[in-house]
N, C-alpha and C positions, 0 to 999 in steps of 0.2 A: 285719767289714763294718759301716760306719757308715750308719745310716738318715738320709737327708737329706729334709727336708720344708720347707714354708714356713708362716709364720704372719703374720697381719695384726695390727698393733698400732695403738693410737690415736696414739702419739707415741713418738719415739725417746728423748725427754728424760724422765727420771724424777728426782724429788726423792730426795736421798740421806739415809739415816738416820745417816750418819757425821758427827760434828762437824767433821771435817777437810775435808768436801766439801759442795757445795751441790746438784750434780746428777750423775747417772751416765748413761752411754749404753752399752748392751750390744747390739751389732748382731746378735747371734745368741743363740738359746736352746740351751744345751748347748755342749760343747767336745770336740773330737776329740783333744786332746793326751794325754789319758789319764794324767794325773799321779796317782801313787798317793796323794799327800797332799792332793789337791784339796778345799779346804774347801767348794766350791760343789756338791759331790756331793749334798747334801741337797735341792737344788732339783729333782732328778729326780722327787720326790714331788709337785711342783706342776706338772709338765708333763703332756702328753697321752700320754707314752710309757711303755711297760712295760719298755723296754730300760734297762740300767744307764747311769749317767752315763759319758759318753765314747763311747757306742755310738749316739748320735743327735745331730743338729744341725738346728735349725729356723732358716731364713733369715728375718729380720724384714723386713716391708714395711709402709710407711705412705704415704698420700698427703699427710699433714700435713708441712709444712715446719717446720724447727727455727726457733723464734723467737729470733733472735740478740740482740734487744733485751732479752728476758727474762733472758738469762744475762750481760748486761754486767757486768763486774767480779766475776763469780761463778766458783767453782772447779768445773770439770767434769772427770770422769774417764771415759776410754774405755779399758778397761772393767773391771768388777769381778767378774763371774761368767762370763766367757768370754774367749777370746783373740781380739781384734778382727782379728788377722792369722792366724787358723787356716787350714789348707790349703784350705778352701772359699772363702775370700776371693778367691783367684786367679780363680775362676769367677764369683762373684756380686758382688764389688766393693761390698758394702754399706758397709763402713768408708770406702772412698774416696768414695762418694757423700755420706756424712755429712760428711767433711772438706771436700768441695766447698762444702757449705752453711755451714761454720764458718770459711772462709777470712777473711772480713771481720769475724768476731766479735771482741769485746773481752773475751771470757771468758778465764780462765786454764785452759788445757786440758792435761791430763796423759793420755798414751797409755801403757798398760801392755801389754807383749807378751813373748813368748818367741821371736818370729820375725824373721828377716831380711827378710821380705816388707815390713816397714814402709818399707824403702828405696825401694820402688816409688813411694811417695807423697812423696818428698823435695821434688818440685816444689811440692806444695801446702803442705807444712810450712814451707818457706822463705818463703812468702807470709803466714804467720800471725803475728800480733803477739805473742801470749803462749802458746807451746806448748813442752812438754817431752816427751821420750820416755824411758820407763823400761823397761829390759831386766831381766827377772827372772833372777837367778843364785843358786842355793843351794849348788852344788858346782862345782868346777873340773875334776874328773875325768870324762872323757867316758863311761867305762864305768859309773860310778855314775849319771851323768845319764841314760844310756839305760835303766837299770833303773827309774828313778824317773819319767821323762817319756818316754813312748813316741814321740810324734810332733812334738816341738818341734825347733827349730833347734839345732845343736850349740853347745857353749860357745864354740868358736873362732869360729863364725859370729856369735854374739852380740857377742863382743869386736870383731870386724871391723865389725859394724853400728854399735856405739857410736863407734868411731873415725871412720867415714864421716860419721855424723851430726854429730859434734863438728867435723870439718873443714868441714862445710857450715853452721856457725853455728847449729846446732840444740841447744838445751839438753838435756843427757843426764843420766839418773839410773840408777844401779845399784840395783835393788830386791833386797836380800838377803832373799828370802822364798821358802819359809819357812826360818827358822833351825832346822835339824834337829839335835837334841841330839847332841853329840860327833862330828857328821859335817860340819856347816857350819863352815868356818874363815873367819870374817868378816874377820880381819886379812889373811889371804892374798888374799882376794877384793879387798879395798881396795888392797893392794900391786900387784896385777896390773892394776887398772883406774884407778888414781889419776890418770893422765894423760889419760883419756878420759871421766871422769865429773865432772859439775859438782856432783852431790849424791848422797847415799846414803839409801835408805830401809831400814828393818828391820822385820820382823814375825816373830813366833815361830810354830812349828808348833803348830797347834790340831788336835786329833783328836776327831772325833765321828762318829756313825752308821756307815754301812757302810765308809767309807774308813779308819776307825780300825783295823778288822780287817785290812785289806789292808796298811796301813803297818806295823802291829806284826808281821805275817807276814814282811814284808821285813826288818825288824830281826832277827827270830828266825833268818832264813835267812842273812843277810849279816853281821850284827853281833851274834851271840848274847851276846857279852860285855856288851852294853848292855841286855839284857832287863830286869834288875832296875831300872835307871835309868828306863826307859820305864814300867815298872809303877808306879814311885814317882810319876812325873810325871802319867801319864794315867789311872791307876786310883785311886791314893791321893790325887791332887790336891795333891801337894806342890809348892809354888811356889818352893822354895829355888834350884833349878837356874837357872830363868829369871830370877829376881831377881838372881842373881849375874851372869849373862851380860849382861843389859840394863844393869846398872851398869858392867860392863866396857866395853860399847859406848859408853856416855856418856863415860866417862873417856878412852878411846882417841881418840874423835872430837874431844873438847874439847882434849886435849893436842896433837893433830896438826892442829888448825884445819880439821877436815873438816865441811862442811855436811851436816847429816843430819836425818832425822825418824824417830822411833821410834813406829811404829804400835801397838806392844804396850804402850806406857806406860799404866799405869792399868788394864790388863786382867788 
């Protein structure tokens, strides 16, 4: 059972610490997708909840309107530490209300989600000047997906969502994130989505705090043959594996004229 509450905030808009973004908007605190690898799990310690990450959602409210002049020509991401189209968005429509404020904005807006629910707002997206929608895909196998991500749309639904967005003139991105060592096949993901994606983003699996234990437990149960590799990467901090994979991504994308961003570069 997910605990649902509300929280009042001063502003939906927050300055980003990432050099690749100017502002972020997170319509919710917490996320019910319950992804084993979720890097945002550390945020539970900054919340008012005693429940684990994935077991609570706070719906954000504010009376302050988004200053669209402040973000003119700026890069804004919705969102970075929650899914803006999590299952509670159907009821509370916070993300839709935010998009309604951004329709006439001249910001460069990126929406990141794992949900087909984004299609509900195609009417608004089609009115926006600079918007792109990124669907996260780490694996193509539905059985593995269901073990890693409890409450997100199926992979097939995400592919259909990308196709529909593309057909409606909305810029699409496949966010290959996280790249799970020896499980994520980035070439296969590109092959399957090359006709419905305008761009690809890549980010490696980072493990820390409580979700590190959960993810390593999953590997031990499902892929014990990789235990030593994960120990090497996440306990011994050996960077060789990802150094090789990231170079391979660069080479493959350049050779195939694929537009991409590598969020793991330099990390």
